[in-house]
N, C-alpha and C positions, 0 to 999 in steps of 0.2 A: 655571229661568230663567237666562239668561246674565247676566254682570255688567253688560253694557250695558243690558239690559232692566230689571234691578233699579235701576240708577242712574237710569233714566228716571222711576221712581216717586218719587224722593227730591227734597226741596227743594234749592235750589242749594248752600247751604253744606255739606250732608251729602254730596251727590253729588260735590262737588269735593274731598273729603278724599283726600289722596294715599294710595297703596297702603301706604306705610310707616307711616302713622298707627296708633298703638296706644293703647288705654285700659286702664289697669292699676289695680285696686283694691288699695291697699297692705295693708289689714287682712286681706282674704280671699285675696289673691294671684291673684285671677282676672284673666286677660288677655283683652282683646278685640282681635283684629286689625281692620283696616279692613273686611274682608269680613264678619267676625262682627258688627261694629257695624251694618253695613247690614242683615244678616239679622235681628238682634234688633229693630232699629228698625221694619222692615217688619212683623214679627209683632205688635209692640205697636200699631202703627198699625191693623192689621186688627182687633185687639181693641177699639180705640177706635171704629172704624166700626161694629162689631157692637153696641156699647153705644148707638148712636144719635147719635154725634158727626157733625155735618154740617160741610161746608166753611164756614169763617168763624166757627164756634163758639169759645167760650173754655174752656180747660181749665187748672185750677190744678195746678202741679207743686210738691209739698211733701215730696219724699223727703229723709230725713236722710242717706242715703248719696250722696256726691257723684257717683260713677260712674252710679248708677241715675238720679240727677237729670238728668244729661246725656242719657242714653238716652231718658228720658221727654220731654224737651224736643224732641229730634229726632223722636220718634214723633208728638208733637202736630203738629208742622209737616208731617210726612208725611201725616197724616190731614186736613190742611187747617185745623187749629185754631190759635188764638192761645195760646201758652203763657204763663201768669202765674206768675212765679217768686216763691215765698214762703218765709219762715222756717218750717221744720217744727215749731218750738216754739210757734207761735201758740196762744193759749188758744181755747176754743170760741167765746167772744164775738168775738175777733179774726177767727177763721175765718168767722163769719157776716157780719162787716162786709166781708171780702174778697169773699165770694160775692155779697153784695148790690151792692157797688160795681162789680164786674166783669161780673156776669151769667153767671158760669161755670156750666157744666152738669155738670162732673165734677171731682173732686178726686183727684189721684194722690198717694198717700202717706197717712200717718195722719191721720184726720179724725174729729172728735167731733160733727159736726152733719150734718144731712141734705143730700144733693145730689140734683138732679133725675134724674141717671142713675147706673147701677151698671155698673162695668167688667165686660165679658164676656171672660174670658181663655181659655175652652175652645172658642172658635170655630175651625173649621178654617182654616188659614192660606192663604186664597185671596187672593193678592196682587193679583189682577185688580181687586178692589174699590177699590184705591188709584189706579187710573188717573185722571188729570186732577184729583186731589185736592190734590197738594202746593202749598204756598203760592207765590204769585208774589212778585216782588222788591219791589213797592211798596205792599203791603197790611200791616196790622198783623201782626206775627209774635211779638214778645216784649214782655211787660209786666213791668217791674221795679218793685216796690213800694218807695217811698221812706219810707213810714211805715205805721202801722196799729195801733200800740199804744194810741193815743188818737185820737179823732175819726175822720174819714173817710180811708181810705188813699188815697194819691196814686199813680197808676200812670203810669210813664214808658213810652211806647209806641215801639218800634223796628220797622223793617221789615227784611227780609233784605238790602235794599240798604244801609241804614245800617250794619248789622252787618258785612256783607261789606267795606264800605269801611274800617271800623275794623280788621278782621282783616288786610286787605292792608297798611294803613299800619303796624300793629304789626309785622308780619313784615318789612317793608322796613326799619324802624328797628332792630329787634332782630337780624335775620339768622338764617337757617336753622341754622347751626352751633350757635348758643347755645340754640336751641329743641329740640335733638336729644333731650334728656332733661329734662323739666320735672317738678318736684314742686309740686303744689298743696295747700296746707294750709288754704286758706280755704273758708268755706261757698260753695256754688254758687248761692245765691239772690240774690246781688248782683253787679254788673258786674265788680268787681275779680277775684273768683274765677271766675265763669262765663265772661266774655268775655276779660279780660286774661290769665288763666292757662290755662283749659281750652280754649276755642274757638281761641285763638291758637295754642296748642301743637299741637292736632290739625290745624288748617288748614295749619300749617307742616310736617306730615308727621312730627312727632316722637312720642316715647313719653311719654305723659302719665300720671304716677303721681298718683293721687288719694288723699290722706290727710286727710280732712275733719276739721278741728278736733282735732288731737292734744292729749291732756291733758298735764298736767305730767309724769306718770310716763312717758308715751310719748316726750316730748321728750328724755329722757335718751339715746335712741337716735338722735336726729336726725343728728348728725355721722356716726355709723357708717353710717346708711342712705344719706346723701349719697355717702359713699365707696364703699359696696358697690354702689350702682346707678349710680355715675358721673354723678350729677345735674349738669346744666350750668346750669340756670336755676331761680330761685325768686323769688316776689314775695309780699310780705305787708305787714301794717300795722305801724306802729312798736311797738305794744304786744306783738305776737307776738315781734318780734325781741328786745325787752327780756327776755322770759321765756326764749326759746330760748338766748340767750347766758348766762343765769344757770344753766340746767339742763344745758348741753352744751358741751364744748370744741369749738372750731372743727374743721371737716373737715381731714383731712391733705392732701387734694387740693383746691385752690381751685375755687370755683364760677366758671363762665365769666362769669356776669352775675347781678346781684341787683337787684330793684326794691323800693322802699319807697313806699307810697302810702296814700291814704284818710284821712290825718291829717297835721298839720304835723310836720316833721322838723327837729330842730336839727342844727347842724354836728357837735356832740359825739357824738350818737347815730349820725349818718351815718358818722362816722369809726370808731366802735366796731364797727359792722356790717361795715365794710370789713375791719377787722383780723380779725374772727371768720371771715368768708367767705374771707379770703386774697386779696382783690382790691380794687382801687380802682374797678373797673367796677360800682360801686353807684350806682343812679340814683334820685334823688328825683323821684317821678312826680306829674304833675298830671292829674286826670281827674274825671269826674262821671258820674252815671247818665245824664244828658241827652245826653252825648256818646259813649255806649256805651263807657265806661271811659276809657282814657288819651287825652290830647290833646297831651301833651308830657312831657319828662323831661330831667334834667340829670345828668351823671356827676360823681362825686367827683373824677375826673381833671381836671375843668374848673378852670382857675386861679381862676375867680370863685366856686368852690364856697363856699357860706355859707348862713346861715339863709334859707329861702324861695326859693332859686334852683331854678327848674323848667325853664329853658332856652327853646328855641324850639319852635314848634308842629310836631307830626307830621302834616303835611298841613293845609291851611287856613292861618289866620293869627290872631295875637293883636292886640288893640288895647286902648286904655284910653279909657273914656268920661268926658269932662270934665263939670264942672257946667254948661257952656254947651251941652251936648248934642252936641258934636263928638267923633268917634272919631279918635284919633291913634295913630300907630305908635310913639311914644316918649312918655315921661313917666309921670305917676301918675294913678290914678283907678280906677273900677270896671273889672275885666277883662271884655272882650267878645271873642267869637271867631267865626270862620267855620270850618266843617268839614263834609265830606261825610258825617260820622257823626252829625250832629245828629238828635235824636229826631223822630218825626212829631208828637208833642205829648203833653200830659197827658190821660189817658183821661177823657172826659166833662167836661173843663174847658177849653172854648174860650177863655173870658176869661182864665183863668190862663195858658194857653199864649201868648196874644198879649202878656201883660204882660212875659214874659221875653225878648221880642225888641225890639231897637232897629233898625228897618229890617230888614236882612238879618243883623244881628249878634245873637248870643245873649248875653244878660246873665247872667254867672255868679254875681253877688252877692259876688264876691271883690274885695278891694282889692289892687292890685299896681302894680308899676313896671316899665316896659320901658326897658332901658338903650340906650346908643348903638349897641351891637352886636346889638340885637334880642332880648336875653335877658330873660325874664320873671322877676321876683322877686315872690313872694306875700307880702303883709303880714298879711292877716287877712280875716275875713268881716265884711261890713257890719253884719249883725245882731249880731255879737259885740263891736262897738265899745263901749267904756265912755266915757260922756260926763262928763268931769270938768271942771266949770266952763266948759263950752262947747268944751273941747278934746277931740277924739276920740282915744281910745287903743285900738289893736288888742289884744284879749286874747291872741291868739296870740304877739304879740311878747313879752309878759311871761312866757308859758309857756316859750318857748325860752330866755329870759334865765335864769330860775330853774333850769332843768335844767343850766345850766353850773355852778351852785353845787356844790362838792364834797360837800356833805352832803345834797343833795336828789336823789331818784331820779325823781320826777315832779311836775308842777305844773299847775294849771288856774286861770286868772284869770277873774274875773267882776265885774260891778258890783253894788254894794249902795246902796240909796237913802241919800242923805246930805242933811241940811237945809241945809248950807252950799254944797257943791260940786255938788249934784244927784246925782252918783254918786261913791262912793268905790271905789278899786281894792282888791279883795279877792282872795286866792289860797288855794286848797286845795293842800296839799303832802303828799307822801309822803317821809319821810326815809329815807336809806340806813341799813342796819343798823349800829348802834353810833354813829350820828351824834349830836353833842351841841350843835349850834348853837342858840342861843336865838332867839326871835322877833325881838327887838330887833337881834341881830347880823345876822340875815337881812335885815331892813329896811335896816340901815346898809350892808350889802353891795350891796343893790339901788340905793341912792341914789348909790353910787360908779360904777355901771355903766349907769344909765339916767336920762333926764331926770326932773325932780322930779315932774311931773304923772302920770308912768307908774309911779312907785314905789309898791308896795302899802302900804296903811296898816293892813290887817287880814289876819291869817294864821290859817288853820284847818288843823289837822293831822289827816290821815285815814290809815287803814290801807291804803286803795287808792283810786284815782280811778275812779268809776263810768263804765262804757262801755256802749254798745249792742252788739247782736249783730254789728255790722260792725267793732267795735274802735274806734269813734269816741267821743270825749268828748261828752256831752250836758250843756252848761254849766248849764242850768236844773236838771237832776237833781243835779249837783255842788253847786250853790248850796243846794238844798233839803236835801241830805244834810249839808252843813257846818253849816247853821243849826240843823237838828234835833239834831245831836250837841252843838252848843254849848248849846242850850236844855236838853238832858237833863243836861249837866254842871253847869249852873247850878241 
């Protein structure tokens, strides 16, 4: 078949990949050109069809290898199926919950429970069976699971149109030269890794190097790898950068652009990453699963760079929702936004979907402030606010304050029930090696740098701050860990 006839069988995002796009697995060294991606995807889509997958069916993608994950997502779309992206490390019980909640008929990747269909891989590659199967632009295409370790998993559903809009806006904001050689170190089962790093780089016609979850030993080679492969762009979470900077000296040749996202970023860490990467073109990114990853970002070069700055929207617009129900373009309140990359909705949760919209505005659940120049500063999450005597204190504000302390490597604030004030401000901290500061000295330092009601009254020392598989802090888990360690010590 000709390239044109093969392209006609593919969904829009895959068919639109520029000829220069490359997918490279770092560990194996295997390289897929654009044409090789097309061929592999079509062959896998034929196998899915032979297994009994019909147009509109749901297929779980749970490969641990990032390059294989991407190829399987493309194959599912080519076979006309919705791809459900999941963590490959789910337990059998978690896998069963995903299957039950999504109605998936097949699981691609390691699975410990029964699925309705079995993959048929030895079927002759008759590409004709794919005719008219590829997904349209406005039907469900990708389901990203935002939870699943407890209770019923919540699936955020995107169409190829919302994904294509986000990729176009990302490319416009980042620029093709910066995307020439991208290194992805994140898992491919959530938006930051899959959409922000992988699909954006491929759609931009760049060479995408996939190095899923490098361990501590591997990270010793990070800077050398960046220099050797002339990497231009990287994006990861704050916890990754902290480990990477500890394990590896910075590259000799500066990165063209760096993104940091998926968790709050203090100015101190922001600046440290810039020094390590050899550039001030380090961007504090704002995004969420419901917006298909990034919705905005601000550079360390911005004169206003500081805690919480995420800049202006990349397509669409930001607003703040006041207590009177009015959306304003300036001021403080819950952050709301309009964007062409907004999800179709939560799978099977119509009521939940309607709750997160205020008219045409999507309610983010974040607290923020938009300044006179239209720049957005994030303050924290509504659900993370600590209610101290009726005064709401954003936990993230305390996190970033404490990480300025010279003896503290990481911090996580949370509320504890208090008979007098309702909630007391507590913090879990990880001390830097060799640090000697006492709890009372840390409290006194805080009282000098933050208003009285936000200063922590209880301190818990941990060896590390617990995080989920996305690198995000789960405050309820941190609270439970801190309290259990304190109880054991007593």
